[in-house]
C-alpha positions as CSV (number, residue, x, y, z in Angstrom):
1,M,0.0,0.0,0.0
2,P,1.5,3.4,-1.0
3,V,2.1,6.0,1.6
4,M,0.1,8.6,-0.4
5,D,-1.9,8.7,-3.6
6,G,-1.1,10.8,-6.7
7,Q,-3.2,13.8,-5.6
8,V,-1.6,14.0,-2.2
9,S,1.9,13.5,-3.8
10,T,1.2,16.3,-6.2
11,F,0.0,18.6,-3.4
12,E,3.1,17.8,-1.3
13,M,5.4,18.4,-4.3
14,R,3.9,21.8,-4.9
15,R,4.1,22.7,-1.2
16,F,7.8,21.6,-1.2
17,E,8.5,23.8,-4.3
18,K,6.9,26.8,-2.7
19,E,8.6,26.2,0.7
20,K,12.1,25.9,-1.0
21,G,11.5,28.6,-3.5
22,I,12.2,26.4,-6.5
23,A,10.7,26.4,-9.9
24,P,7.7,24.0,-10.3
25,V,8.1,20.9,-12.3
26,T,5.5,19.8,-14.9
27,I,3.2,17.2,-13.3
28,V,1.0,15.1,-15.7
29,A,-1.6,12.9,-14.0
30,L,-2.3,9.7,-15.8
31,T,-5.3,7.7,-14.5
32,G,-7.9,5.2,-15.5
33,V,-10.6,7.4,-14.1
34,S,-12.1,9.9,-16.6
35,S,-14.8,11.7,-14.6
36,V,-15.0,15.5,-14.5
37,Q,-14.7,15.3,-10.7
38,A,-11.5,13.3,-10.9
39,R,-10.0,15.8,-13.3
40,D,-11.1,18.7,-11.1
41,N,-9.6,17.1,-8.0
42,V,-6.3,16.4,-9.8
43,I,-5.9,19.9,-11.2
44,A,-6.9,21.4,-7.8
45,S,-4.0,19.3,-6.2
46,G,-1.6,21.1,-8.5
47,A,-1.2,18.9,-11.6
48,D,-0.6,20.7,-14.9
49,K,-2.3,18.2,-17.1
50,F,-4.8,15.4,-16.7
51,L,-4.9,12.4,-19.0
52,S,-7.1,9.4,-18.8
53,K,-6.0,5.9,-20.1
54,P,-5.7,4.7,-22.7
55,I,-3.8,7.5,-24.4
56,P,-2.2,7.5,-27.8
57,L,1.6,7.3,-27.9
58,A,1.6,10.5,-30.0
59,T,0.1,12.3,-27.0
60,V,3.0,11.1,-24.7
61,K,5.5,12.2,-27.3
62,E,3.9,15.6,-27.6
63,L,4.0,16.0,-23.8
64,L,7.7,15.1,-23.6
65,L,8.5,17.5,-26.4
66,E,6.6,20.3,-24.7
67,A,8.7,19.6,-21.5
68,G,11.9,19.7,-23.5
69,L,12.5,16.0,-23.2
70,G,13.1,13.9,-26.3
71,G,13.5,15.0,-29.9
72,D,16.9,15.3,-31.6
73,G,18.8,16.8,-28.7
């Protein structure tokens, strides 16, 4: 059993960033739950994006490129 779920982890990561004065990282929530309430809760916890499974590989690639990860460099 995990110590905390993704929403709590996201909230704690955002709290830590603010406390330490560091730039926020991009947090993408990937879940099997696609309800509006789940999305709202995840975004409220501090996630930047919400994705519901299954997702196309092209979407993952796009997110990585937006974050500056992947590509030719």
